[in-house]
C-alpha positions in Angstrom: 69.9 114.4 136.7 71.3 111.1 136.8 75.0 110.9 136.1 77.2 107.9 136.1 80.7 109.2 136.9 84.2 107.4 136.8 87.1 109.2 138.1 90.5 109.5 136.6 92.9 106.4 136.3 94.7 105.4 139.5 97.6 107.8 140.1 101.1 106.4 139.5 100.3 104.9 136.1 98.3 105.8 133.2 98.8 108.1 130.2 95.9 110.9 130.1 94.0 110.3 133.5 90.5 110.9 132.0 87.4 111.5 133.8 84.3 110.5 132.6 80.6 110.4 133.1 77.5 109.2 131.4 74.1 111.4 131.0 70.6 109.9 131.2 70.3 109.7 127.4 73.3 107.6 127.1 75.9 110.1 126.1 79.1 109.4 127.4 81.4 112.5 128.3 85.2 112.2 128.8 87.5 115.1 129.9 91.1 115.4 130.0 92.0 118.5 132.0 94.9 120.6 130.7 95.0 124.1 132.1 98.2 125.4 130.7 96.3 127.7 128.2 92.5 128.9 127.9 91.6 126.5 125.2 89.9 123.3 124.5 89.4 120.7 121.7 85.8 119.5 121.8 85.5 115.9 119.8 82.4 114.2 119.2 82.8 110.4 118.2 79.8 108.5 116.7 80.1 104.7 117.0 79.4 104.2 113.2 81.5 104.2 110.1 82.0 102.7 106.8 81.7 99.1 107.9 78.1 99.8 109.2 76.9 101.1 105.5 74.0 98.9 103.9 75.1 96.8 101.1 75.5 98.7 97.9 75.6 102.0 99.7 79.2 102.5 100.0 80.5 105.9 101.0 77.1 106.9 102.8 79.0 107.3 106.3 81.5 109.9 104.7 79.1 111.4 102.5 76.9 112.1 105.5 80.0 113.5 107.2 80.0 116.2 104.7 76.3 116.9 105.0 76.7 117.3 108.5 78.3 120.9 107.8 74.9 121.8 105.7 71.7 123.2 107.4 70.0 122.4 110.4 66.6 123.7 111.5 68.0 126.5 113.1 71.2 127.2 111.5 71.7 128.2 107.9 74.0 126.5 105.4 77.3 127.2 106.0 76.9 128.9 109.1 78.2 126.3 111.4 81.6 126.7 109.9 81.5 130.4 109.6 80.5 130.9 113.4 83.6 128.8 114.3 85.8 131.0 112.1 84.6 134.2 113.5 85.3 132.9 117.1 88.9 132.2 116.0 88.5 128.3 116.2 89.3 125.4 113.7 87.2 122.5 112.9 87.0 119.2 110.7 85.8 115.6 110.5 86.8 112.3 109.4 85.4 109.1 108.8 86.9 105.7 109.3 85.6 102.2 109.1 84.8 101.9 112.6 83.7 105.4 113.4 83.0 109.0 112.2 84.4 111.9 114.3 84.1 115.9 114.3 86.3 118.2 116.4 86.6 122.0 117.2 89.7 123.6 118.5 88.6 127.0 119.9 89.2 129.3 123.1 87.8 127.9 126.6 85.0 130.8 126.4 83.2 129.3 123.5 82.7 125.8 124.5 79.2 126.5 125.2 78.4 127.7 121.8 80.2 124.5 120.3 78.1 122.5 122.5 74.6 124.2 121.4 75.8 123.8 117.7 77.1 120.1 118.0 73.7 119.2 119.9 71.7 120.8 117.3 73.0 119.1 114.3 73.3 115.4 116.2 69.3 115.6 115.7 68.2 118.6 113.5 70.0 118.4 110.3 67.8 119.9 107.4 68.8 118.3 104.0 67.6 120.1 100.7 67.7 117.9 97.5 70.0 120.6 96.1 72.4 120.7 99.1 72.7 116.6 98.7 73.3 116.9 95.0 76.0 119.6 95.2 77.7 117.6 97.9 77.4 114.5 96.2 79.3 116.4 93.4 82.1 117.3 96.0 82.8 113.7 97.2 83.0 112.4 93.6 85.4 115.0 92.8 87.3 114.0 96.0 87.0 110.4 94.8 88.8 111.3 91.6 91.1 113.6 93.0 92.4 111.5 96.0 92.0 108.0 94.7 91.4 107.7 91.1 94.2 110.0 90.2 96.5 108.4 92.6 97.9 104.8 91.4 99.2 104.1 95.1 95.8 104.8 96.6 94.1 102.7 94.0 96.8 99.6 94.5 95.8 100.2 98.3 92.0 99.6 97.6 93.0 96.4 95.6 94.9 94.9 98.2 92.2 95.5 100.6 89.7 94.0 98.4 92.0 91.1 98.1 92.8 90.7 101.6 89.2 90.6 103.5 87.2 87.9 101.9 84.0 88.7 104.0 84.7 91.7 106.3 83.5 95.3 105.2 86.9 96.3 105.6 87.4 95.3 102.1 85.4 98.2 100.9 86.8 101.7 100.8 85.7 104.4 102.9 84.9 107.1 100.6 83.2 104.3 98.6 83.1 102.9 94.9 82.4 105.5 92.5 79.2 103.9 90.9 77.7 103.6 94.4 78.7 107.1 95.4 76.8 108.2 92.2 73.6 106.5 93.5 73.6 108.1 97.1 70.5 110.2 97.6 68.8 112.2 100.1 66.7 109.3 101.6 69.8 107.3 102.0 71.7 110.0 104.0 68.6 110.7 106.2 67.9 107.0 106.8 71.6 106.7 107.8 71.5 109.9 110.0 68.5 109.0 112.0 69.7 105.2 112.5 72.9 106.0 114.1 73.3 109.9 115.0 71.9 109.9 118.5 73.5 110.5 122.0 73.6 107.0 123.1 75.6 106.1 120.1 78.0 108.9 120.8 81.2 109.8 122.9 82.0 113.6 123.8 85.7 114.1 124.5 86.9 117.7 125.9 90.6 118.3 126.4 91.9 121.2 127.8 91.0 124.1 130.3 87.8 122.6 131.7 86.9 121.1 135.1 84.6 117.9 135.7 82.0 120.2 137.5 81.8 122.6 134.3 81.8 119.6 132.0 78.8 118.2 133.5 76.8 121.4 133.9 77.4 122.3 130.0 76.6 118.8 128.9 73.5 118.3 130.9 72.4 121.6 129.2 73.0 121.2 125.9 73.2 117.6 125.2 70.9 116.3 128.2 67.6 117.1 126.4 68.3 115.2 123.4 66.4 111.9 123.3 68.1 108.5 122.8 67.4 106.4 120.0 66.6 102.4 119.4 69.7 101.3 118.0 70.4 98.3 115.6 72.9 95.6 116.8 76.2 96.4 115.5 77.4 93.5 113.5 81.1 93.0 113.2 81.7 90.2 110.5 84.5 87.9 111.0 86.5 86.1 108.4 86.2 82.6 107.3 89.3 80.5 107.2 91.6 81.7 104.5 92.8 78.6 102.6 95.3 80.5 100.1 98.0 83.0 100.0 96.9 85.7 97.3 99.0 87.5 95.0 98.2 90.9 93.2 100.3 92.4 90.4 99.5 95.8 89.2 101.0 97.9 86.4 100.4 101.2 85.6 102.2 103.8 83.3 102.0 106.5 86.2 104.1 104.4 88.7 107.5 105.9 89.1 108.3 104.4 92.5 107.5 100.7 92.2 106.3 98.9 95.3 106.6 95.3 96.9 103.8 95.0 99.8 102.7 92.2 101.8 99.8 92.4 104.3 98.6 89.7 106.8 95.2 89.6 108.6 96.3 89.7 112.3 94.3 90.3 115.6 93.3 93.6 116.8 93.7 94.6 120.5 89.8 94.3 120.7 89.9 90.8 119.2 92.6 89.7 121.6 92.0 91.3 124.9 93.6 88.5 126.9 96.4 88.0 124.7 99.8 90.0 124.5 99.9 89.4 120.7 98.6 92.9 119.7 101.3 94.8 121.9 103.8 92.3 120.8 102.8 93.3 117.2 103.1 96.8 118.1 106.8 96.4 119.4 107.5 94.1 116.3 106.4 96.9 113.7 109.0 99.2 115.5 111.7 96.6 115.5 111.3 95.7 111.8 111.3 99.2 110.3 111.9 102.0 113.0 114.5 104.5 111.2 118.0 103.1 110.3 118.0 100.7 113.1 114.9 98.4 111.9 115.9 95.0 111.4 114.2 95.0 107.7 115.7 98.3 106.8 119.1 97.1 107.8 119.0 94.0 105.9 117.3 95.2 102.8 118.7 98.8 102.5 122.3 98.5 104.1 123.1 94.7 103.6 121.9 94.1 100.5 121.2 97.3 98.6 117.8 95.9 97.3 115.7 98.9 98.9 115.6 102.5 99.3 113.0 102.4 101.9 110.9 100.0 104.1 107.8 100.8 106.2 105.9 98.4 108.5 102.4 99.5 109.8 100.2 97.7 112.4 96.9 99.3 113.5 95.8 97.7 116.9 92.8 99.8 117.4 90.1 98.2 115.0 86.8 96.5 115.8 87.7 93.9 113.3 90.6 92.0 112.4 93.5 94.2 111.8 96.3 94.4 109.0 100.3 94.1 109.3 101.7 95.6 106.5 105.3 95.6 105.4 105.9 97.8 102.3 109.3 98.1 100.2 110.6 100.4 97.7 113.1 98.8 95.5 116.4 100.5 95.0 116.1 100.0 91.3 112.9 101.5 90.0 113.8 100.3 86.5 114.3 96.7 87.4 112.6 96.2 90.7 114.1 92.9 92.1 110.7 91.8 93.7 111.4 88.2 94.1 114.7 88.9 95.9 112.9 91.4 98.1 110.1 89.2 99.0 112.9 86.4 99.8 114.8 88.6 102.0 111.8 89.8 103.9 110.8 86.2 104.8 114.4 85.5 105.8 114.2 88.1 108.3 111.1 86.9 109.6 112.1 83.3 109.7 115.3 84.2 111.5 113.9 86.7 113.8 114.5 84.8 117.0 118.4 84.7 116.2 118.5 88.2 114.9 116.5 90.0 117.9 118.8 91.1 120.7 117.5 92.2 124.2 119.3 95.7 123.5 116.8 96.1 120.5 113.9 95.2 122.3 114.8 97.4 125.3 115.4 100.4 123.0 112.3 100.0 121.2 110.0 99.4 124.2 111.5 102.6 125.8 110.9 104.5 122.7 107.3 103.7 122.4 106.4 104.3 126.1 108.2 107.7 125.8 106.0 108.6 122.8 102.9 107.8 124.9 104.3 110.2 127.4 104.7 112.9 124.6 101.0 112.5 123.2 100.2 114.3 126.5 101.8 117.3 125.3 98.8 119.3 123.7 95.2 119.1 123.5 94.4 117.4 119.9 96.1 113.8 120.3 94.6 113.0 123.9 91.3 113.5 122.5 92.0 111.6 119.4 93.6 108.5 121.1 90.6 108.5 123.9 88.0 108.9 121.4 89.0 106.3 119.1 89.6 103.9 121.7 86.2 104.3 123.4 84.2 104.5 120.0 85.4 101.1 118.8 84.5 99.6 122.5 87.8 99.4 124.2 87.8 101.0 127.9 90.0 103.6 128.7 91.8 101.3 130.8 93.5 99.9 127.5 95.0 103.3 127.1 95.9 103.7 130.8 97.6 100.5 131.0 99.2 100.6 127.7 102.6 101.6 128.8 103.1 98.9 131.2 101.9 96.2 128.8 104.6 97.4 126.3 107.3 97.5 129.1 106.5 94.1 130.4 106.7 92.5 126.8 109.5 89.7 126.6 111.5 88.4 123.6 109.3 85.1 123.7 106.0 87.2 123.5 107.5 89.2 120.2 108.6 86.0 118.6 105.4 84.0 119.5 103.5 86.9 117.7 105.1 86.0 114.5 102.9 82.9 114.5 100.0 85.2 113.2 102.1 85.4 110.0 100.4 82.8 108.1 100.9 83.0 104.1 97.3 81.8 103.6 96.0 84.8 105.7 98.4 87.4 103.3 98.2 88.9 100.1 101.4 89.8 98.4 101.3 92.6 95.9 103.2 94.5 93.4 102.9 97.8 92.0 105.1 98.7 88.9 105.2 100.7 85.5 
């Protein structure tokens, strides 16, 4: 048995201090020890998501996630979930553009059973035509209930489709309705056989486990699985954007109008030698962190134009990310969209004079503290580490994150504003 092992991050810094090893078949296993309670969270992350779907097969990654809870050659349909339930555990799964993940939260003593079942369904799912048809109907109903009946979610799909000109992030993770309807057993098996393999997965175990025990269990259950020849993972880039795009959506179901702007900005993976992604994370909090956020203070308190302001930026993507500013007007009957837009731009254009060193220090302290709080529990450490590794980032990105945030200067944050170019943006309004 040949295992490549890396120890925990150097003491003194870091966040989770993970330990890692790799099996001969390419499966990476990471453990984060926490012996406060005799429980574990077991995650398996596959480096495949909606962005990897063949053209015309949108939703196949999410569809396969559903089908993974069906039968294998040794486990009857539905038995996977029933066994976990009988052992007092909890399980679920989720699909994103960049990855698909499955997790189980359970007592430490049941970890060998969890590993055995996960290893089984990594290679041995057994899909009947009836099971595929039934689950496709479930996904279609989910699309109707979660997206088509929610005008806000539909607005989000339209914004993404307008923002990205070439990247698969423009396609909804759940898929377009007409393409979901055409998905079949052959599509699911082709996707499964291509991407579900030990050398395309990361197992993250958090909780009452030691490195020695994890190695023995992983070798026993996952070690015999054969690796696959994986296709190269293509991450399409965006061509130069030449025009600011505007989107206006009106629907009688809207009770809360929204003004929104999305900018395409770098993710941390796209700008590894650059402080911009870290500065954008601080900037997000500076603009809309509670009542003290600069945009919230200006639009809600000073001008009375808005009831709420939110800002969102996800640094952890394989492709180009989004910096999103969303404003709920204070007058739903007559939303002052033009005044809101000019006021948002005024704050961004004058940020250097509005920002104080005290504001920056307060936000940096809060963000670093949140990283510390993330250690408390078994779920979020596995989420954060698994997401990072599955998109191709090293663990050091997490372990050095607090120091990178703490070292940012006002100049770094102001410089990050250069990524806010109107030709890289979509401005949208949602109204009755």
